[in-house]
PDB file of N, CA, C, O and CB in Angstrom:
ATOM      1  N   MET A   1     -35.225 -37.906  10.005  1.00  0.00           N
ATOM      2  CA  MET A   1     -34.024 -37.247   9.145  1.00  0.00           C
ATOM      3  C   MET A   1     -33.694 -36.184   9.898  1.00  0.00           C
ATOM      4  O   MET A   1     -32.656 -36.535  10.458  1.00  0.00           O
ATOM      5  CB  MET A   1     -34.343 -36.755   7.631  1.00  0.00           C
ATOM      6  N   HIS A   2     -33.986 -34.980  10.282  1.00  0.00           N
ATOM      7  CA  HIS A   2     -33.528 -33.879  11.131  1.00  0.00           C
ATOM      8  C   HIS A   2     -32.395 -34.512  12.447  1.00  0.00           C
ATOM      9  O   HIS A   2     -31.366 -33.909  12.751  1.00  0.00           O
ATOM     10  CB  HIS A   2     -35.038 -33.121  11.797  1.00  0.00           C
ATOM     11  N   ALA A   3     -32.568 -35.019  12.704  1.00  0.00           N
ATOM     12  CA  ALA A   3     -31.593 -35.305  13.667  1.00  0.00           C
ATOM     13  C   ALA A   3     -30.426 -35.961  13.032  1.00  0.00           C
ATOM     14  O   ALA A   3     -29.345 -35.875  13.615  1.00  0.00           O
ATOM     15  CB  ALA A   3     -32.145 -36.128  14.735  1.00  0.00           C
ATOM     16  N   VAL A   4     -30.484 -36.436  12.209  1.00  0.00           N
ATOM     17  CA  VAL A   4     -29.335 -36.724  11.311  1.00  0.00           C
ATOM     18  C   VAL A   4     -28.539 -35.451  10.832  1.00  0.00           C
ATOM     19  O   VAL A   4     -27.348 -35.177  10.979  1.00  0.00           O
ATOM     20  CB  VAL A   4     -29.859 -37.480  10.073  1.00  0.00           C
ATOM     21  N   LEU A   5     -29.755 -34.621  10.094  1.00  0.00           N
ATOM     22  CA  LEU A   5     -28.829 -33.612   9.807  1.00  0.00           C
ATOM     23  C   LEU A   5     -28.004 -32.895  10.670  1.00  0.00           C
ATOM     24  O   LEU A   5     -26.818 -32.699  10.404  1.00  0.00           O
ATOM     25  CB  LEU A   5     -29.376 -32.822   9.275  1.00  0.00           C
ATOM     26  N   VAL A   6     -28.519 -32.506  11.640  1.00  0.00           N
ATOM     27  CA  VAL A   6     -27.983 -31.938  13.141  1.00  0.00           C
ATOM     28  C   VAL A   6     -26.632 -32.710  13.451  1.00  0.00           C
ATOM     29  O   VAL A   6     -25.559 -32.133  13.624  1.00  0.00           O
ATOM     30  CB  VAL A   6     -29.186 -32.281  14.514  1.00  0.00           C
ATOM     31  N   GLU A   7     -26.765 -33.721  13.487  1.00  0.00           N
ATOM     32  CA  GLU A   7     -26.061 -34.695  13.963  1.00  0.00           C
ATOM     33  C   GLU A   7     -24.223 -34.063  12.740  1.00  0.00           C
ATOM     34  O   GLU A   7     -23.159 -33.541  13.074  1.00  0.00           O
ATOM     35  CB  GLU A   7     -27.174 -36.600  13.592  1.00  0.00           C
ATOM     36  N   SER A   8     -24.648 -34.403  11.731  1.00  0.00           N
ATOM     37  CA  SER A   8     -23.418 -33.936  10.349  1.00  0.00           C
ATOM     38  C   SER A   8     -23.027 -32.560  11.216  1.00  0.00           C
ATOM     39  O   SER A   8     -22.057 -32.164  11.861  1.00  0.00           O
ATOM     40  CB  SER A   8     -24.274 -33.480   8.216  1.00  0.00           C
ATOM     41  N   CYS A   9     -24.662 -31.945  10.767  1.00  0.00           N
ATOM     42  CA  CYS A   9     -23.736 -30.032  10.776  1.00  0.00           C
ATOM     43  C   CYS A   9     -22.748 -30.345  12.035  1.00  0.00           C
ATOM     44  O   CYS A   9     -21.635 -30.582  11.566  1.00  0.00           O
ATOM     45  CB  CYS A   9     -25.148 -28.101  11.371  1.00  0.00           C
ATOM     46  N   LEU A  10     -22.736 -30.434  13.430  1.00  0.00           N
ATOM     47  CA  LEU A  10     -22.197 -30.843  14.449  1.00  0.00           C
ATOM     48  C   LEU A  10     -21.006 -31.400  15.010  1.00  0.00           C
ATOM     49  O   LEU A  10     -20.387 -31.151  16.045  1.00  0.00           O
ATOM     50  CB  LEU A  10     -22.733 -31.307  14.616  1.00  0.00           C
ATOM     51  N   THR A  11     -20.784 -32.451  13.803  1.00  0.00           N
ATOM     52  CA  THR A  11     -19.756 -33.288  13.326  1.00  0.00           C
ATOM     53  C   THR A  11     -18.897 -32.100  12.647  1.00  0.00           C
ATOM     54  O   THR A  11     -17.883 -31.807  13.281  1.00  0.00           O
ATOM     55  CB  THR A  11     -20.298 -34.573  12.291  1.00  0.00           C
ATOM     56  N   TRP A  12     -19.100 -31.469  11.628  1.00  0.00           N
ATOM     57  CA  TRP A  12     -18.546 -30.539  10.708  1.00  0.00           C
ATOM     58  C   TRP A  12     -17.751 -29.580  11.230  1.00  0.00           C
ATOM     59  O   TRP A  12     -16.545 -29.396  11.071  1.00  0.00           O
ATOM     60  CB  TRP A  12     -19.459 -29.935  10.024  1.00  0.00           C
ATOM     61  N   ILE A  13     -18.702 -28.875  11.992  1.00  0.00           N
ATOM     62  CA  ILE A  13     -18.130 -27.805  13.267  1.00  0.00           C
ATOM     63  C   ILE A  13     -17.075 -28.385  13.907  1.00  0.00           C
ATOM     64  O   ILE A  13     -15.893 -28.085  13.737  1.00  0.00           O
ATOM     65  CB  ILE A  13     -19.205 -27.454  14.496  1.00  0.00           C
ATOM     66  N   VAL A  14     -17.467 -29.142  14.577  1.00  0.00           N
ATOM     67  CA  VAL A  14     -16.226 -29.846  15.445  1.00  0.00           C
ATOM     68  C   VAL A  14     -15.086 -30.051  14.667  1.00  0.00           C
ATOM     69  O   VAL A  14     -13.975 -29.588  14.927  1.00  0.00           O
ATOM     70  CB  VAL A  14     -16.559 -31.274  16.039  1.00  0.00           C
ATOM     71  N   LYS A  15     -15.294 -30.554  13.977  1.00  0.00           N
ATOM     72  CA  LYS A  15     -13.745 -30.786  12.800  1.00  0.00           C
ATOM     73  C   LYS A  15     -13.431 -29.560  12.417  1.00  0.00           C
ATOM     74  O   LYS A  15     -12.307 -29.170  12.732  1.00  0.00           O
ATOM     75  CB  LYS A  15     -13.928 -31.710  11.189  1.00  0.00           C
ATOM     76  N   ILE A  16     -14.145 -28.819  11.801  1.00  0.00           N
ATOM     77  CA  ILE A  16     -13.764 -27.169  11.380  1.00  0.00           C
ATOM     78  C   ILE A  16     -12.516 -26.758  12.774  1.00  0.00           C
ATOM     79  O   ILE A  16     -11.288 -26.804  12.702  1.00  0.00           O
ATOM     80  CB  ILE A  16     -15.664 -25.838  11.495  1.00  0.00           C
ATOM     81  N   PHE A  17     -13.289 -26.412  13.834  1.00  0.00           N
ATOM     82  CA  PHE A  17     -12.608 -26.244  15.121  1.00  0.00           C
ATOM     83  C   PHE A  17     -11.624 -26.739  15.493  1.00  0.00           C
ATOM     84  O   PHE A  17     -10.669 -26.058  15.865  1.00  0.00           O
ATOM     85  CB  PHE A  17     -13.161 -26.471  15.943  1.00  0.00           C
ATOM     86  N   LEU A  18     -11.618 -28.213  15.481  1.00  0.00           N
ATOM     87  CA  LEU A  18     -10.282 -29.095  15.374  1.00  0.00           C
ATOM     88  C   LEU A  18      -9.036 -28.444  14.559  1.00  0.00           C
ATOM     89  O   LEU A  18      -7.883 -28.172  14.895  1.00  0.00           O
ATOM     90  CB  LEU A  18     -10.658 -30.505  14.606  1.00  0.00           C
ATOM     91  N   LYS A  19      -9.662 -28.329  13.507  1.00  0.00           N
ATOM     92  CA  LYS A  19      -8.653 -28.004  12.847  1.00  0.00           C
ATOM     93  C   LYS A  19      -7.920 -26.547  12.758  1.00  0.00           C
ATOM     94  O   LYS A  19      -6.764 -26.256  12.447  1.00  0.00           O
ATOM     95  CB  LYS A  19      -9.021 -28.377  11.803  1.00  0.00           C
ATOM     96  N   LEU A  20      -9.411 -25.469  13.281  1.00  0.00           N
ATOM     97  CA  LEU A  20      -8.689 -24.403  13.239  1.00  0.00           C
ATOM     98  C   LEU A  20      -7.348 -23.903  14.227  1.00  0.00           C
ATOM     99  O   LEU A  20      -6.290 -23.282  14.124  1.00  0.00           O
ATOM    100  CB  LEU A  20      -9.629 -23.618  13.303  1.00  0.00           C
ATOM    101  N   THR A  21      -8.455 -24.876  15.593  1.00  0.00           N
ATOM    102  CA  THR A  21      -7.038 -24.929  16.846  1.00  0.00           C
ATOM    103  C   THR A  21      -5.638 -25.264  16.638  1.00  0.00           C
ATOM    104  O   THR A  21      -4.692 -24.645  17.126  1.00  0.00           O
ATOM    105  CB  THR A  21      -7.241 -25.972  17.903  1.00  0.00           C
ATOM    106  N   LEU A  22      -5.541 -26.612  15.636  1.00  0.00           N
ATOM    107  CA  LEU A  22      -4.614 -27.599  15.706  1.00  0.00           C
ATOM    108  C   LEU A  22      -3.435 -26.174  14.418  1.00  0.00           C
ATOM    109  O   LEU A  22      -2.205 -26.138  14.427  1.00  0.00           O
ATOM    110  CB  LEU A  22      -5.408 -29.675  14.995  1.00  0.00           C
ATOM    111  N   TRP A  23      -4.432 -25.172  13.448  1.00  0.00           N
ATOM    112  CA  TRP A  23      -3.535 -24.727  12.531  1.00  0.00           C
ATOM    113  C   TRP A  23      -2.791 -23.406  13.513  1.00  0.00           C
ATOM    114  O   TRP A  23      -1.597 -23.106  13.507  1.00  0.00           O
ATOM    115  CB  TRP A  23      -4.388 -24.277  10.982  1.00  0.00           C
ATOM    116  N   ILE A  24      -3.873 -22.765  14.310  1.00  0.00           N
ATOM    117  CA  ILE A  24      -3.373 -21.923  15.248  1.00  0.00           C
ATOM    118  C   ILE A  24      -1.791 -22.292  15.652  1.00  0.00           C
ATOM    119  O   ILE A  24      -0.703 -21.864  15.267  1.00  0.00           O
ATOM    120  CB  ILE A  24      -4.345 -21.991  16.446  1.00  0.00           C
ATOM    121  N   SER A  25      -2.263 -23.418  16.734  1.00  0.00           N
ATOM    122  CA  SER A  25      -1.022 -23.842  17.533  1.00  0.00           C
ATOM    123  C   SER A  25       0.041 -24.156  16.904  1.00  0.00           C
ATOM    124  O   SER A  25       1.180 -23.961  17.330  1.00  0.00           O
ATOM    125  CB  SER A  25      -1.194 -24.863  18.292  1.00  0.00           C
ATOM    126  N   ALA A  26      -0.409 -24.948  15.260  1.00  0.00           N
ATOM    127  CA  ALA A  26       1.421 -24.965  14.772  1.00  0.00           C
ATOM    128  C   ALA A  26       1.881 -23.661  14.522  1.00  0.00           C
ATOM    129  O   ALA A  26       3.057 -23.335  14.680  1.00  0.00           O
ATOM    130  CB  ALA A  26       1.838 -25.816  13.234  1.00  0.00           C
ATOM    131  N   THR A  27       0.766 -22.710  14.038  1.00  0.00           N
ATOM    132  CA  THR A  27       1.475 -21.124  13.556  1.00  0.00           C
ATOM    133  C   THR A  27       2.290 -20.667  14.644  1.00  0.00           C
ATOM    134  O   THR A  27       3.321 -20.025  14.446  1.00  0.00           O
ATOM    135  CB  THR A  27       0.303 -19.791  13.259  1.00  0.00           C
ATOM    136  N   THR A  28       1.925 -20.932  15.638  1.00  0.00           N
ATOM    137  CA  THR A  28       2.174 -19.889  17.335  1.00  0.00           C
ATOM    138  C   THR A  28       3.663 -20.812  17.067  1.00  0.00           C
ATOM    139  O   THR A  28       4.611 -20.425  16.384  1.00  0.00           O
ATOM    140  CB  THR A  28       0.762 -20.309  19.482  1.00  0.00           C
ATOM    141  N   VAL A  29       3.598 -21.676  17.554  1.00  0.00           N
ATOM    142  CA  VAL A  29       4.574 -22.666  17.406  1.00  0.00           C
ATOM    143  C   VAL A  29       5.889 -22.516  16.568  1.00  0.00           C
ATOM    144  O   VAL A  29       7.029 -22.380  17.013  1.00  0.00           O
ATOM    145  CB  VAL A  29       3.921 -23.671  16.930  1.00  0.00           C
ATOM    146  N   TYR A  30       5.488 -22.570  15.260  1.00  0.00           N
ATOM    147  CA  TYR A  30       6.035 -22.376  14.739  1.00  0.00           C
ATOM    148  C   TYR A  30       6.676 -20.816  14.500  1.00  0.00           C
ATOM    149  O   TYR A  30       7.884 -20.791  14.261  1.00  0.00           O
ATOM    150  CB  TYR A  30       5.552 -22.990  14.147  1.00  0.00           C
ATOM    151  N   THR A  31       6.199 -19.948  14.531  1.00  0.00           N
ATOM    152  CA  THR A  31       5.894 -18.250  14.426  1.00  0.00           C
ATOM    153  C   THR A  31       7.391 -18.299  15.954  1.00  0.00           C
ATOM    154  O   THR A  31       8.397 -17.693  15.586  1.00  0.00           O
ATOM    155  CB  THR A  31       3.404 -17.439  15.013  1.00  0.00           C
ATOM    156  N   LEU A  32       7.486 -18.793  17.125  1.00  0.00           N
ATOM    157  CA  LEU A  32       7.987 -19.051  17.851  1.00  0.00           C
ATOM    158  C   LEU A  32       9.314 -19.544  17.960  1.00  0.00           C
ATOM    159  O   LEU A  32      10.251 -19.037  18.577  1.00  0.00           O
ATOM    160  CB  LEU A  32       7.361 -19.461  18.148  1.00  0.00           C
ATOM    161  N   TRP A  33       9.293 -20.403  17.410  1.00  0.00           N
ATOM    162  CA  TRP A  33      10.944 -21.115  16.687  1.00  0.00           C
ATOM    163  C   TRP A  33      11.539 -20.501  15.796  1.00  0.00           C
ATOM    164  O   TRP A  33      12.769 -20.505  15.843  1.00  0.00           O
ATOM    165  CB  TRP A  33      10.932 -22.458  15.922  1.00  0.00           C
ATOM    166  N   THR A  34      11.091 -20.031  15.083  1.00  0.00           N
ATOM    167  CA  THR A  34      11.555 -19.216  13.891  1.00  0.00           C
ATOM    168  C   THR A  34      12.123 -18.053  14.779  1.00  0.00           C
ATOM    169  O   THR A  34      13.273 -17.976  15.211  1.00  0.00           O
ATOM    170  CB  THR A  34      10.283 -18.748  12.689  1.00  0.00           C
ATOM    171  N   TRP A  35      10.974 -17.057  14.990  1.00  0.00           N
ATOM    172  CA  TRP A  35      11.854 -15.836  15.654  1.00  0.00           C
ATOM    173  C   TRP A  35      12.891 -15.824  15.629  1.00  0.00           C
ATOM    174  O   TRP A  35      13.325 -16.635  14.810  1.00  0.00           O
ATOM    175  CB  TRP A  35      11.816 -15.563  16.778  1.00  0.00           C
ATOM    176  N   ASP A  36      13.921 -15.065  16.343  1.00  0.00           N
ATOM    177  CA  ASP A  36      15.054 -14.881  17.525  1.00  0.00           C
ATOM    178  C   ASP A  36      14.060 -14.390  18.400  1.00  0.00           C
ATOM    179  O   ASP A  36      13.002 -13.809  18.159  1.00  0.00           O
ATOM    180  CB  ASP A  36      16.481 -13.779  17.292  1.00  0.00           C
ATOM    181  N   GLN A  37      14.656 -14.767  19.582  1.00  0.00           N
ATOM    182  CA  GLN A  37      14.305 -14.518  20.725  1.00  0.00           C
ATOM    183  C   GLN A  37      14.477 -13.046  20.966  1.00  0.00           C
ATOM    184  O   GLN A  37      13.482 -12.476  21.414  1.00  0.00           O
ATOM    185  CB  GLN A  37      14.958 -15.335  21.570  1.00  0.00           C
ATOM    186  N   THR A  38      15.688 -12.233  20.728  1.00  0.00           N
ATOM    187  CA  THR A  38      16.110 -10.759  20.746  1.00  0.00           C
ATOM    188  C   THR A  38      14.337 -10.315  20.636  1.00  0.00           C
ATOM    189  O   THR A  38      13.443  -9.970  21.409  1.00  0.00           O
ATOM    190  CB  THR A  38      17.407 -10.170  19.184  1.00  0.00           C
ATOM    191  N   GLU A  39      14.549 -10.623  18.898  1.00  0.00           N
ATOM    192  CA  GLU A  39      13.461  -9.751  18.451  1.00  0.00           C
ATOM    193  C   GLU A  39      11.790  -9.901  19.198  1.00  0.00           C
ATOM    194  O   GLU A  39      10.984  -8.971  19.174  1.00  0.00           O
ATOM    195  CB  GLU A  39      13.407 -10.083  16.849  1.00  0.00           C
ATOM    196  N   LEU A  40      11.531 -11.154  19.786  1.00  0.00           N
ATOM    197  CA  LEU A  40      10.134 -11.275  20.728  1.00  0.00           C
ATOM    198  C   LEU A  40      10.796 -10.355  21.340  1.00  0.00           C
ATOM    199  O   LEU A  40      10.489  -9.265  20.858  1.00  0.00           O
ATOM    200  CB  LEU A  40       9.531 -12.704  21.635  1.00  0.00           C
ATOM    201  N   LEU A  41      11.710 -10.242  22.336  1.00  0.00           N
ATOM    202  CA  LEU A  41      11.486  -9.334  23.383  1.00  0.00           C
ATOM    203  C   LEU A  41      11.625  -7.727  22.920  1.00  0.00           C
ATOM    204  O   LEU A  41      11.643  -6.748  23.666  1.00  0.00           O
ATOM    205  CB  LEU A  41      12.510  -9.711  24.511  1.00  0.00           C
ATOM    206  N   GLU A  42      11.699  -7.753  21.749  1.00  0.00           N
ATOM    207  CA  GLU A  42      12.189  -6.067  21.474  1.00  0.00           C
ATOM    208  C   GLU A  42      10.266  -6.114  21.477  1.00  0.00           C
ATOM    209  O   GLU A  42       9.695  -5.474  22.360  1.00  0.00           O
ATOM    210  CB  GLU A  42      13.512  -5.391  19.440  1.00  0.00           C
ATOM    211  N   VAL A  43       9.489  -6.842  20.519  1.00  0.00           N
ATOM    212  CA  VAL A  43       8.078  -6.667  20.160  1.00  0.00           C
ATOM    213  C   VAL A  43       7.358  -6.530  20.981  1.00  0.00           C
ATOM    214  O   VAL A  43       6.283  -5.952  20.821  1.00  0.00           O
ATOM    215  CB  VAL A  43       7.553  -7.467  19.552  1.00  0.00           C
ATOM    216  N   ASP A  44       7.945  -7.270  22.639  1.00  0.00           N
ATOM    217  CA  ASP A  44       7.482  -7.013  23.989  1.00  0.00           C
ATOM    218  C   ASP A  44       7.021  -5.741  24.648  1.00  0.00           C
ATOM    219  O   ASP A  44       5.989  -5.255  25.109  1.00  0.00           O
ATOM    220  CB  ASP A  44       8.370  -7.370  24.672  1.00  0.00           C
ATOM    221  N   ARG A  45       8.320  -5.432  24.464  1.00  0.00           N
ATOM    222  CA  ARG A  45       8.482  -4.238  25.177  1.00  0.00           C
ATOM    223  C   ARG A  45       7.811  -3.000  24.712  1.00  0.00           C
ATOM    224  O   ARG A  45       7.142  -2.161  25.315  1.00  0.00           O
ATOM    225  CB  ARG A  45       9.777  -3.993  25.250  1.00  0.00           C
ATOM    226  N   SER A  46       8.384  -3.184  22.751  1.00  0.00           N
ATOM    227  CA  SER A  46       7.414  -2.227  22.271  1.00  0.00           C
ATOM    228  C   SER A  46       6.334  -2.055  22.632  1.00  0.00           C
ATOM    229  O   SER A  46       6.099  -0.924  23.058  1.00  0.00           O
ATOM    230  CB  SER A  46       7.198  -2.282  21.298  1.00  0.00           C
ATOM    231  N   PHE A  47       5.326  -2.956  22.631  1.00  0.00           N
ATOM    232  CA  PHE A  47       3.680  -3.133  22.407  1.00  0.00           C
ATOM    233  C   PHE A  47       3.992  -2.948  24.507  1.00  0.00           C
ATOM    234  O   PHE A  47       3.466  -1.871  24.788  1.00  0.00           O
ATOM    235  CB  PHE A  47       2.770  -5.307  21.289  1.00  0.00           C
ATOM    236  N   GLY A  48       4.389  -3.367  25.380  1.00  0.00           N
ATOM    237  CA  GLY A  48       4.538  -2.639  26.660  1.00  0.00           C
ATOM    238  C   GLY A  48       4.329  -1.184  26.462  1.00  0.00           C
ATOM    239  O   GLY A  48       3.268  -0.597  26.676  1.00  0.00           O
ATOM    240  N   VAL A  49       5.499  -0.620  26.009  1.00  0.00           N
ATOM    241  CA  VAL A  49       5.723   0.696  26.033  1.00  0.00           C
ATOM    242  C   VAL A  49       4.043   1.500  25.187  1.00  0.00           C
ATOM    243  O   VAL A  49       3.614   2.609  25.506  1.00  0.00           O
ATOM    244  CB  VAL A  49       7.418   0.922  25.110  1.00  0.00           C
ATOM    245  N   GLU A  50       3.567   0.831  24.418  1.00  0.00           N
ATOM    246  CA  GLU A  50       2.697   1.581  23.715  1.00  0.00           C
ATOM    247  C   GLU A  50       1.396   1.560  24.907  1.00  0.00           C
ATOM    248  O   GLU A  50       0.614   2.506  24.995  1.00  0.00           O
ATOM    249  CB  GLU A  50       2.393   0.881  22.092  1.00  0.00           C
ATOM    250  N   LEU A  51       1.304   0.298  25.820  1.00  0.00           N
ATOM    251  CA  LEU A  51       0.170  -0.266  26.482  1.00  0.00           C
ATOM    252  C   LEU A  51       0.605   1.426  27.740  1.00  0.00           C
ATOM    253  O   LEU A  51      -0.180   2.191  28.299  1.00  0.00           O
ATOM    254  CB  LEU A  51       0.356  -2.500  27.154  1.00  0.00           C
ATOM    255  N   PHE A  52       1.308   1.415  27.739  1.00  0.00           N
ATOM    256  CA  PHE A  52       1.952   2.522  29.005  1.00  0.00           C
ATOM    257  C   PHE A  52       1.528   3.637  28.630  1.00  0.00           C
ATOM    258  O   PHE A  52       0.882   4.407  29.340  1.00  0.00           O
ATOM    259  CB  PHE A  52       3.612   2.719  29.236  1.00  0.00           C
ATOM    260  N   GLN A  53       1.961   3.888  27.100  1.00  0.00           N
ATOM    261  CA  GLN A  53       1.589   5.631  26.368  1.00  0.00           C
ATOM    262  C   GLN A  53       0.016   5.377  26.963  1.00  0.00           C
ATOM    263  O   GLN A  53      -0.423   6.112  27.848  1.00  0.00           O
ATOM    264  CB  GLN A  53       1.732   5.958  23.978  1.00  0.00           C
ATOM    265  N   HIS A  54      -0.647   4.462  26.494  1.00  0.00           N
ATOM    266  CA  HIS A  54      -2.459   5.012  26.151  1.00  0.00           C
ATOM    267  C   HIS A  54      -3.332   5.273  27.816  1.00  0.00           C
ATOM    268  O   HIS A  54      -4.363   5.830  28.195  1.00  0.00           O
ATOM    269  CB  HIS A  54      -3.603   3.250  25.052  1.00  0.00           C
ATOM    270  N   GLN A  55      -2.431   4.656  28.312  1.00  0.00           N
ATOM    271  CA  GLN A  55      -3.058   5.129  29.891  1.00  0.00           C
ATOM    272  C   GLN A  55      -3.333   6.249  30.738  1.00  0.00           C
ATOM    273  O   GLN A  55      -3.814   6.073  31.857  1.00  0.00           O
ATOM    274  CB  GLN A  55      -2.469   4.736  30.664  1.00  0.00           C
TER     275      GLN A  55
END
């Protein structure tokens, strides 16, 4: 009985993990696809400047 419970818990965790991974990758692809490339560059540049100032 205990082994079955552990197994079902594991499959549940794996399913959730897979769904999360799929969701995250889909969101990332969607964001990259919809965002203008120049906008992405701007964000990248400002982020780099912030990192540089913090050092």
